[in-house]
C-alpha positions, 0 to 999 in steps of 0.5 A: 061844234064848240072848241072848249066844249069838246075840250071839257067833255074829252078830258072829263071821259077820259078821266072816268075811263084812266078810273075804271084803268087803275081799277083794274091795274090795281086789280090782284088776280084774287079779287078778278072774280070777286063779288061785288054784289049776289046776281040771281041769273048768274054769280058771274054777273057781280064779280069784278072782270065782268063788271069791268067788262060789262062798263066796257061793252057798254062804252063801246056801244054808247060810242057807236050810238047804242045800235042794238045790234052792236058785237063787241071784237074777239075775244068778247061775246054778247049775250052769253057768259065765256067759258071762264073769264076774260082776263086782266090783259084782255079787258086793259087790252078792250079798255084802250080799244075804248080810250082811243075810240073815245078820243075819236068819237069826240075829235070828230064831234059836230053840231049835226052829230050832237044832235043826231037822235040813237036809236030808242033814245036821246041826242048823241051827245047825252047819250056820251054824257050819260055813257061817261056816268056810266062808265065812273059808276062802276069805275068807282065800285070796282075801288070801293070792291078794293078798298075794302080788300085793302088794296090801296086806292087810286087818287081823285082823276080831276081830267084826263091823264092822256 
């Protein structure tokens, strides 16, 4: 695969992950369970911690190709809420692992893998562009909530820091 394309994808994907990381880092304990929106099924689905976890779950799943039987690493569970919210440390640890998987996936990206169709969907490369947009969407929502509660926001990340 073209080196410039891989580098560009890596820098922009990494920037999205950095912005999510910034939101997690800046979130004070008092906002960890604050609601971004009301959810009719369960209020926790709209809370800061769950939106962060949801983002990482799908980031991880899509990096593997979007498997319908994907299972996140412990202590995370699929398809159910935990007894208590995941801690900031647990979510940040998951973010670091996802960042490493993202780097590895992009480093290993070949023309064949980029074109490979994923279950129920597009080619793998397109899924990763969708994945990047999904991370950025939720990072922005989390940062907006912080700003609405007087937490100074970080600067825009134009390319990955690492």
